[in-house]
PyMOL Python script that loads the backbone (N, CA, C, O; Angstrom):
from pymol import cmd

cmd.read_pdbstr("""\
ATOM      1  N   MET A   1     -23.385  -3.247  11.238  1.00  0.00           N
ATOM      2  CA  MET A   1     -23.966  -2.165  10.473  1.00  0.00           C
ATOM      3  C   MET A   1     -24.509  -2.760   9.173  1.00  0.00           C
ATOM      4  O   MET A   1     -23.749  -3.303   8.371  1.00  0.00           O
ATOM      5  N   THR A   2     -25.778  -2.663   8.974  1.00  0.00           N
ATOM      6  CA  THR A   2     -26.379  -3.298   7.815  1.00  0.00           C
ATOM      7  C   THR A   2     -26.431  -2.378   6.608  1.00  0.00           C
ATOM      8  O   THR A   2     -26.060  -2.778   5.504  1.00  0.00           O
ATOM      9  N   GLN A   3     -26.883  -1.159   6.808  1.00  0.00           N
ATOM     10  CA  GLN A   3     -26.989  -0.227   5.691  1.00  0.00           C
ATOM     11  C   GLN A   3     -26.133   0.998   5.990  1.00  0.00           C
ATOM     12  O   GLN A   3     -26.264   1.611   7.049  1.00  0.00           O
ATOM     13  N   ARG A   4     -25.260   1.349   5.054  1.00  0.00           N
ATOM     14  CA  ARG A   4     -24.368   2.493   5.242  1.00  0.00           C
ATOM     15  C   ARG A   4     -25.123   3.803   5.084  1.00  0.00           C
ATOM     16  O   ARG A   4     -25.963   3.942   4.195  1.00  0.00           O
ATOM     17  N   PRO A   5     -24.821   4.765   5.953  1.00  0.00           N
ATOM     18  CA  PRO A   5     -25.366   6.105   5.753  1.00  0.00           C
ATOM     19  C   PRO A   5     -24.828   6.681   4.443  1.00  0.00           C
ATOM     20  O   PRO A   5     -23.804   6.225   3.934  1.00  0.00           O
ATOM     21  N   GLU A   6     -25.509   7.668   3.909  1.00  0.00           N
ATOM     22  CA  GLU A   6     -25.111   8.201   2.608  1.00  0.00           C
ATOM     23  C   GLU A   6     -24.464   9.571   2.665  1.00  0.00           C
ATOM     24  O   GLU A   6     -23.793   9.965   1.711  1.00  0.00           O
ATOM     25  N   THR A   7     -24.642  10.303   3.742  1.00  0.00           N
ATOM     26  CA  THR A   7     -24.051  11.636   3.808  1.00  0.00           C
ATOM     27  C   THR A   7     -22.747  11.584   4.587  1.00  0.00           C
ATOM     28  O   THR A   7     -22.527  10.679   5.391  1.00  0.00           O
ATOM     29  N   ARG A   8     -21.890  12.558   4.342  1.00  0.00           N
ATOM     30  CA  ARG A   8     -20.608  12.602   5.044  1.00  0.00           C
ATOM     31  C   ARG A   8     -20.827  12.709   6.549  1.00  0.00           C
ATOM     32  O   ARG A   8     -20.158  12.025   7.323  1.00  0.00           O
ATOM     33  N   ASP A   9     -21.764  13.567   6.971  1.00  0.00           N
ATOM     34  CA  ASP A   9     -22.018  13.731   8.408  1.00  0.00           C
ATOM     35  C   ASP A   9     -22.476  12.429   9.053  1.00  0.00           C
ATOM     36  O   ASP A   9     -22.008  12.074  10.134  1.00  0.00           O
ATOM     37  N   SER A  10     -23.384  11.719   8.400  1.00  0.00           N
ATOM     38  CA  SER A  10     -23.853  10.465   8.983  1.00  0.00           C
ATOM     39  C   SER A  10     -22.754   9.401   8.965  1.00  0.00           C
ATOM     40  O   SER A  10     -22.673   8.575   9.875  1.00  0.00           O
ATOM     41  N   LEU A  11     -21.909   9.419   7.932  1.00  0.00           N
ATOM     42  CA  LEU A  11     -20.767   8.496   7.907  1.00  0.00           C
ATOM     43  C   LEU A  11     -19.774   8.816   9.021  1.00  0.00           C
ATOM     44  O   LEU A  11     -19.229   7.911   9.653  1.00  0.00           O
ATOM     45  N   MET A  12     -19.544  10.103   9.256  1.00  0.00           N
ATOM     46  CA  MET A  12     -18.625  10.490  10.332  1.00  0.00           C
ATOM     47  C   MET A  12     -19.170  10.044  11.690  1.00  0.00           C
ATOM     48  O   MET A  12     -18.405   9.601  12.547  1.00  0.00           O
ATOM     49  N   ASN A  13     -20.480  10.157  11.893  1.00  0.00           N
ATOM     50  CA  ASN A  13     -21.089   9.681  13.138  1.00  0.00           C
ATOM     51  C   ASN A  13     -20.952   8.168  13.268  1.00  0.00           C
ATOM     52  O   ASN A  13     -20.625   7.662  14.341  1.00  0.00           O
ATOM     53  N   ALA A  14     -21.201   7.450  12.181  1.00  0.00           N
ATOM     54  CA  ALA A  14     -21.053   5.994  12.190  1.00  0.00           C
ATOM     55  C   ALA A  14     -19.599   5.608  12.462  1.00  0.00           C
ATOM     56  O   ALA A  14     -19.333   4.641  13.175  1.00  0.00           O
ATOM     57  N   HIS A  15     -18.663   6.365  11.895  1.00  0.00           N
ATOM     58  CA  HIS A  15     -17.234   6.110  12.098  1.00  0.00           C
ATOM     59  C   HIS A  15     -16.864   6.300  13.567  1.00  0.00           C
ATOM     60  O   HIS A  15     -16.165   5.472  14.151  1.00  0.00           O
ATOM     61  N   ARG A  16     -17.337   7.396  14.155  1.00  0.00           N
ATOM     62  CA  ARG A  16     -17.064   7.660  15.569  1.00  0.00           C
ATOM     63  C   ARG A  16     -17.600   6.524  16.445  1.00  0.00           C
ATOM     64  O   ARG A  16     -16.908   6.050  17.347  1.00  0.00           O
ATOM     65  N   ASP A  17     -18.836   6.091  16.174  1.00  0.00           N
ATOM     66  CA  ASP A  17     -19.431   5.009  16.955  1.00  0.00           C
ATOM     67  C   ASP A  17     -18.664   3.701  16.769  1.00  0.00           C
ATOM     68  O   ASP A  17     -18.458   2.958  17.729  1.00  0.00           O
ATOM     69  N   ALA A  18     -18.244   3.420  15.545  1.00  0.00           N
ATOM     70  CA  ALA A  18     -17.491   2.193  15.270  1.00  0.00           C
ATOM     71  C   ALA A  18     -16.130   2.224  15.965  1.00  0.00           C
ATOM     72  O   ALA A  18     -15.671   1.202  16.475  1.00  0.00           O
ATOM     73  N   LEU A  19     -15.484   3.390  15.987  1.00  0.00           N
ATOM     74  CA  LEU A  19     -14.199   3.506  16.683  1.00  0.00           C
ATOM     75  C   LEU A  19     -14.365   3.248  18.181  1.00  0.00           C
ATOM     76  O   LEU A  19     -13.513   2.609  18.798  1.00  0.00           O
ATOM     77  N   LYS A  20     -15.453   3.740  18.764  1.00  0.00           N
ATOM     78  CA  LYS A  20     -15.722   3.490  20.189  1.00  0.00           C
ATOM     79  C   LYS A  20     -15.923   2.002  20.443  1.00  0.00           C
ATOM     80  O   LYS A  20     -15.399   1.458  21.415  1.00  0.00           O
ATOM     81  N   ARG A  21     -16.687   1.337  19.561  1.00  0.00           N
ATOM     82  CA  ARG A  21     -16.903  -0.102  19.725  1.00  0.00           C
ATOM     83  C   ARG A  21     -15.601  -0.874  19.559  1.00  0.00           C
ATOM     84  O   ARG A  21     -15.347  -1.832  20.289  1.00  0.00           O
ATOM     85  N   ARG A  22     -14.777  -0.458  18.600  1.00  0.00           N
ATOM     86  CA  ARG A  22     -13.491  -1.133  18.399  1.00  0.00           C
ATOM     87  C   ARG A  22     -12.604  -0.973  19.627  1.00  0.00           C
ATOM     88  O   ARG A  22     -11.946  -1.925  20.048  1.00  0.00           O
ATOM     89  N   ALA A  23     -12.583   0.227  20.204  1.00  0.00           N
ATOM     90  CA  ALA A  23     -11.753   0.477  21.387  1.00  0.00           C
ATOM     91  C   ALA A  23     -12.210  -0.359  22.584  1.00  0.00           C
ATOM     92  O   ALA A  23     -11.405  -0.697  23.452  1.00  0.00           O
ATOM     93  N   ALA A  24     -13.500  -0.690  22.627  1.00  0.00           N
ATOM     94  CA  ALA A  24     -14.039  -1.463  23.745  1.00  0.00           C
ATOM     95  C   ALA A  24     -13.960  -2.973  23.520  1.00  0.00           C
ATOM     96  O   ALA A  24     -14.325  -3.751  24.402  1.00  0.00           O
ATOM     97  N   THR A  25     -13.490  -3.389  22.352  1.00  0.00           N
ATOM     98  CA  THR A  25     -13.432  -4.810  22.003  1.00  0.00           C
ATOM     99  C   THR A  25     -12.022  -5.337  22.233  1.00  0.00           C
ATOM    100  O   THR A  25     -11.048  -4.686  21.856  1.00  0.00           O
ATOM    101  N   PRO A  26     -11.902  -6.524  22.855  1.00  0.00           N
ATOM    102  CA  PRO A  26     -10.574  -7.081  23.115  1.00  0.00           C
ATOM    103  C   PRO A  26      -9.773  -7.307  21.821  1.00  0.00           C
ATOM    104  O   PRO A  26     -10.271  -7.883  20.854  1.00  0.00           O
ATOM    105  N   LEU A  27      -8.542  -6.842  21.838  1.00  0.00           N
ATOM    106  CA  LEU A  27      -7.637  -6.980  20.705  1.00  0.00           C
ATOM    107  C   LEU A  27      -7.383  -8.456  20.415  1.00  0.00           C
ATOM    108  O   LEU A  27      -7.230  -9.261  21.334  1.00  0.00           O
ATOM    109  N   GLY A  28      -7.340  -8.799  19.141  1.00  0.00           N
ATOM    110  CA  GLY A  28      -7.027 -10.167  18.741  1.00  0.00           C
ATOM    111  C   GLY A  28      -8.229 -11.091  18.647  1.00  0.00           C
ATOM    112  O   GLY A  28      -8.080 -12.254  18.271  1.00  0.00           O
ATOM    113  N   THR A  29      -9.417 -10.600  18.979  1.00  0.00           N
ATOM    114  CA  THR A  29     -10.609 -11.438  18.895  1.00  0.00           C
ATOM    115  C   THR A  29     -11.243 -11.326  17.512  1.00  0.00           C
ATOM    116  O   THR A  29     -10.954 -10.402  16.750  1.00  0.00           O
ATOM    117  N   HIS A  30     -12.108 -12.280  17.208  1.00  0.00           N
ATOM    118  CA  HIS A  30     -12.834 -12.238  15.939  1.00  0.00           C
ATOM    119  C   HIS A  30     -13.716 -10.994  15.883  1.00  0.00           C
ATOM    120  O   HIS A  30     -13.848 -10.371  14.830  1.00  0.00           O
ATOM    121  N   ALA A  31     -14.314 -10.636  17.006  1.00  0.00           N
ATOM    122  CA  ALA A  31     -15.160  -9.436  17.058  1.00  0.00           C
ATOM    123  C   ALA A  31     -14.344  -8.190  16.726  1.00  0.00           C
ATOM    124  O   ALA A  31     -14.838  -7.284  16.054  1.00  0.00           O
ATOM    125  N   TYR A  32     -13.093  -8.143  17.196  1.00  0.00           N
ATOM    126  CA  TYR A  32     -12.226  -6.997  16.895  1.00  0.00           C
ATOM    127  C   TYR A  32     -11.948  -6.930  15.393  1.00  0.00           C
ATOM    128  O   TYR A  32     -11.979  -5.852  14.800  1.00  0.00           O
ATOM    129  N   GLU A  33     -11.680  -8.070  14.790  1.00  0.00           N
ATOM    130  CA  GLU A  33     -11.433  -8.105  13.342  1.00  0.00           C
ATOM    131  C   GLU A  33     -12.650  -7.599  12.570  1.00  0.00           C
ATOM    132  O   GLU A  33     -12.513  -6.853  11.600  1.00  0.00           O
ATOM    133  N   GLN A  34     -13.838  -8.010  13.006  1.00  0.00           N
ATOM    134  CA  GLN A  34     -15.061  -7.576  12.324  1.00  0.00           C
ATOM    135  C   GLN A  34     -15.266  -6.071  12.442  1.00  0.00           C
ATOM    136  O   GLN A  34     -15.582  -5.411  11.452  1.00  0.00           O
ATOM    137  N   ILE A  35     -15.092  -5.525  13.634  1.00  0.00           N
ATOM    138  CA  ILE A  35     -15.302  -4.091  13.810  1.00  0.00           C
ATOM    139  C   ILE A  35     -14.204  -3.296  13.106  1.00  0.00           C
ATOM    140  O   ILE A  35     -14.462  -2.203  12.602  1.00  0.00           O
ATOM    141  N   ALA A  36     -12.988  -3.831  13.065  1.00  0.00           N
ATOM    142  CA  ALA A  36     -11.909  -3.149  12.336  1.00  0.00           C
ATOM    143  C   ALA A  36     -12.234  -3.095  10.841  1.00  0.00           C
ATOM    144  O   ALA A  36     -11.961  -2.091  10.183  1.00  0.00           O
ATOM    145  N   ALA A  37     -12.813  -4.165  10.308  1.00  0.00           N
ATOM    146  CA  ALA A  37     -13.223  -4.177   8.900  1.00  0.00           C
ATOM    147  C   ALA A  37     -14.347  -3.174   8.663  1.00  0.00           C
ATOM    148  O   ALA A  37     -14.390  -2.523   7.620  1.00  0.00           O
ATOM    149  N   GLU A  38     -15.252  -3.048   9.625  1.00  0.00           N
ATOM    150  CA  GLU A  38     -16.336  -2.071   9.502  1.00  0.00           C
ATOM    151  C   GLU A  38     -15.783  -0.647   9.497  1.00  0.00           C
ATOM    152  O   GLU A  38     -16.212   0.186   8.699  1.00  0.00           O
ATOM    153  N   VAL A  39     -14.829  -0.372  10.388  1.00  0.00           N
ATOM    154  CA  VAL A  39     -14.193   0.955  10.428  1.00  0.00           C
ATOM    155  C   VAL A  39     -13.551   1.255   9.075  1.00  0.00           C
ATOM    156  O   VAL A  39     -13.714   2.349   8.535  1.00  0.00           O
ATOM    157  N   ALA A  40     -12.827   0.289   8.535  1.00  0.00           N
ATOM    158  CA  ALA A  40     -12.164   0.489   7.241  1.00  0.00           C
ATOM    159  C   ALA A  40     -13.175   0.748   6.130  1.00  0.00           C
ATOM    160  O   ALA A  40     -12.956   1.616   5.285  1.00  0.00           O
ATOM    161  N   ALA A  41     -14.274   0.007   6.122  1.00  0.00           N
ATOM    162  CA  ALA A  41     -15.295   0.191   5.087  1.00  0.00           C
ATOM    163  C   ALA A  41     -15.923   1.580   5.175  1.00  0.00           C
ATOM    164  O   ALA A  41     -16.193   2.210   4.152  1.00  0.00           O
ATOM    165  N   ILE A  42     -16.153   2.052   6.386  1.00  0.00           N
ATOM    166  CA  ILE A  42     -16.706   3.398   6.563  1.00  0.00           C
ATOM    167  C   ILE A  42     -15.706   4.432   6.060  1.00  0.00           C
ATOM    168  O   ILE A  42     -16.093   5.404   5.411  1.00  0.00           O
ATOM    169  N   GLU A  43     -14.423   4.230   6.355  1.00  0.00           N
ATOM    170  CA  GLU A  43     -13.391   5.169   5.894  1.00  0.00           C
ATOM    171  C   GLU A  43     -13.333   5.228   4.369  1.00  0.00           C
ATOM    172  O   GLU A  43     -13.108   6.295   3.798  1.00  0.00           O
ATOM    173  N   VAL A  44     -13.534   4.100   3.715  1.00  0.00           N
ATOM    174  CA  VAL A  44     -13.554   4.074   2.249  1.00  0.00           C
ATOM    175  C   VAL A  44     -14.734   4.892   1.730  1.00  0.00           C
ATOM    176  O   VAL A  44     -14.589   5.657   0.777  1.00  0.00           O
ATOM    177  N   GLU A  45     -15.896   4.736   2.351  1.00  0.00           N
ATOM    178  CA  GLU A  45     -17.076   5.498   1.931  1.00  0.00           C
ATOM    179  C   GLU A  45     -16.862   6.997   2.126  1.00  0.00           C
ATOM    180  O   GLU A  45     -17.265   7.796   1.282  1.00  0.00           O
ATOM    181  N   ILE A  46     -16.235   7.377   3.225  1.00  0.00           N
ATOM    182  CA  ILE A  46     -15.937   8.794   3.472  1.00  0.00           C
ATOM    183  C   ILE A  46     -14.991   9.310   2.391  1.00  0.00           C
ATOM    184  O   ILE A  46     -15.190  10.401   1.857  1.00  0.00           O
ATOM    185  N   ALA A  47     -13.970   8.530   2.071  1.00  0.00           N
ATOM    186  CA  ALA A  47     -13.011   8.937   1.034  1.00  0.00           C
ATOM    187  C   ALA A  47     -13.695   9.090  -0.320  1.00  0.00           C
ATOM    188  O   ALA A  47     -13.355   9.992  -1.086  1.00  0.00           O
ATOM    189  N   ARG A  48     -14.649   8.225  -0.622  1.00  0.00           N
ATOM    190  CA  ARG A  48     -15.373   8.331  -1.900  1.00  0.00           C
ATOM    191  C   ARG A  48     -16.131   9.649  -1.994  1.00  0.00           C
ATOM    192  O   ARG A  48     -16.211  10.258  -3.061  1.00  0.00           O
ATOM    193  N   ILE A  49     -16.683  10.079  -0.872  1.00  0.00           N
ATOM    194  CA  ILE A  49     -17.421  11.345  -0.863  1.00  0.00           C
ATOM    195  C   ILE A  49     -16.459  12.527  -0.960  1.00  0.00           C
ATOM    196  O   ILE A  49     -16.704  13.477  -1.703  1.00  0.00           O
ATOM    197  N   GLU A  50     -15.365  12.459  -0.204  1.00  0.00           N
ATOM    198  CA  GLU A  50     -14.430  13.586  -0.146  1.00  0.00           C
ATOM    199  C   GLU A  50     -13.599  13.724  -1.408  1.00  0.00           C
ATOM    200  O   GLU A  50     -13.288  14.842  -1.820  1.00  0.00           O
ATOM    201  N   GLU A  51     -13.235  12.617  -2.026  1.00  0.00           N
ATOM    202  CA  GLU A  51     -12.392  12.652  -3.217  1.00  0.00           C
ATOM    203  C   GLU A  51     -12.959  11.720  -4.279  1.00  0.00           C
ATOM    204  O   GLU A  51     -12.574  10.553  -4.351  1.00  0.00           O
ATOM    205  N   PRO A  52     -13.868  12.225  -5.103  1.00  0.00           N
ATOM    206  CA  PRO A  52     -14.426  11.381  -6.158  1.00  0.00           C
ATOM    207  C   PRO A  52     -13.330  10.897  -7.108  1.00  0.00           C
ATOM    208  O   PRO A  52     -12.279  11.531  -7.209  1.00  0.00           O
ATOM    209  N   PRO A  53     -13.562   9.787  -7.801  1.00  0.00           N
ATOM    210  CA  PRO A  53     -12.540   9.251  -8.700  1.00  0.00           C
ATOM    211  C   PRO A  53     -12.150  10.243  -9.794  1.00  0.00           C
ATOM    212  O   PRO A  53     -12.970  11.025 -10.276  1.00  0.00           O
ATOM    213  N   VAL A  54     -10.901  10.186 -10.160  1.00  0.00           N
ATOM    214  CA  VAL A  54     -10.369  11.052 -11.210  1.00  0.00           C
ATOM    215  C   VAL A  54     -10.446  10.297 -12.530  1.00  0.00           C
ATOM    216  O   VAL A  54     -10.057   9.131 -12.608  1.00  0.00           O
ATOM    217  N   GLU A  55     -10.944  10.956 -13.555  1.00  0.00           N
ATOM    218  CA  GLU A  55     -11.014  10.325 -14.870  1.00  0.00           C
ATOM    219  C   GLU A  55      -9.649  10.448 -15.542  1.00  0.00           C
ATOM    220  O   GLU A  55      -9.119  11.549 -15.692  1.00  0.00           O
ATOM    221  N   LEU A  56      -9.097   9.331 -15.936  1.00  0.00           N
ATOM    222  CA  LEU A  56      -7.798   9.330 -16.590  1.00  0.00           C
ATOM    223  C   LEU A  56      -7.952   9.742 -18.046  1.00  0.00           C
ATOM    224  O   LEU A  56      -8.910   9.351 -18.712  1.00  0.00           O
ATOM    225  N   LEU A  57      -7.017  10.524 -18.531  1.00  0.00           N
ATOM    226  CA  LEU A  57      -7.106  11.048 -19.890  1.00  0.00           C
ATOM    227  C   LEU A  57      -6.528  10.112 -20.939  1.00  0.00           C
ATOM    228  O   LEU A  57      -6.929  10.155 -22.102  1.00  0.00           O
ATOM    229  N   GLY A  58      -5.619   9.295 -20.546  1.00  0.00           N
ATOM    230  CA  GLY A  58      -4.992   8.417 -21.529  1.00  0.00           C
ATOM    231  C   GLY A  58      -4.640   7.082 -20.918  1.00  0.00           C
ATOM    232  O   GLY A  58      -4.825   6.843 -19.724  1.00  0.00           O
ATOM    233  N   LYS A  59      -4.134   6.230 -21.765  1.00  0.00           N
ATOM    234  CA  LYS A  59      -3.726   4.911 -21.324  1.00  0.00           C
ATOM    235  C   LYS A  59      -2.321   4.997 -20.744  1.00  0.00           C
ATOM    236  O   LYS A  59      -1.494   5.780 -21.211  1.00  0.00           O
ATOM    237  N   ARG A  60      -2.067   4.212 -19.755  1.00  0.00           N
ATOM    238  CA  ARG A  60      -0.756   4.164 -19.131  1.00  0.00           C
ATOM    239  C   ARG A  60       0.259   3.580 -20.107  1.00  0.00           C
ATOM    240  O   ARG A  60      -0.031   2.582 -20.767  1.00  0.00           O
ATOM    241  N   PRO A  61       1.441   4.181 -20.214  1.00  0.00           N
ATOM    242  CA  PRO A  61       2.446   3.637 -21.142  1.00  0.00           C
ATOM    243  C   PRO A  61       2.920   2.254 -20.698  1.00  0.00           C
ATOM    244  O   PRO A  61       3.022   1.965 -19.506  1.00  0.00           O
ATOM    245  N   GLU A  62       3.198   1.427 -21.668  1.00  0.00           N
ATOM    246  CA  GLU A  62       3.709   0.085 -21.384  1.00  0.00           C
ATOM    247  C   GLU A  62       5.153   0.195 -20.906  1.00  0.00           C
ATOM    248  O   GLU A  62       5.909   1.025 -21.413  1.00  0.00           O
ATOM    249  N   PRO A  63       5.546  -0.632 -19.937  1.00  0.00           N
ATOM    250  CA  PRO A  63       6.946  -0.599 -19.504  1.00  0.00           C
ATOM    251  C   PRO A  63       7.851  -1.120 -20.614  1.00  0.00           C
ATOM    252  O   PRO A  63       7.421  -1.938 -21.428  1.00  0.00           O
ATOM    253  N   PRO A  64       9.091  -0.659 -20.657  1.00  0.00           N
ATOM    254  CA  PRO A  64      10.011  -1.124 -21.707  1.00  0.00           C
ATOM    255  C   PRO A  64      10.280  -2.623 -21.571  1.00  0.00           C
ATOM    256  O   PRO A  64      10.322  -3.162 -20.464  1.00  0.00           O
ATOM    257  N   ALA A  65      10.460  -3.284 -22.712  1.00  0.00           N
ATOM    258  CA  ALA A  65      10.757  -4.719 -22.717  1.00  0.00           C
ATOM    259  C   ALA A  65      12.167  -4.934 -22.200  1.00  0.00           C
ATOM    260  O   ALA A  65      13.048  -4.092 -22.374  1.00  0.00           O
ATOM    261  N   ARG A  66      12.359  -6.058 -21.571  1.00  0.00           N
ATOM    262  CA  ARG A  66      13.696  -6.364 -21.033  1.00  0.00           C
ATOM    263  C   ARG A  66      14.470  -7.237 -21.958  1.00  0.00           C
ATOM    264  O   ARG A  66      15.612  -7.590 -21.663  1.00  0.00           O
TER     265      ARG A  66
END
""", "prot")
cmd.dss("prot")
cmd.show_as("cartoon", "prot")
cmd.util.cbc("prot")
cmd.orient("prot")
């Protein structure tokens, strides 16, 4: 997959197609690793659309010194 779709619907279609390709690829092969990485990347893009980043209001407190 060279260029990622930009809409949720097109990402979901790409995800479905990638899952089918992964299921048809022999487990443990380099090709399986590549398609698994593609599935994960698509899932990240879907998550970005569904849950945009939250703006933090303050700085995280420092842990107590030991």
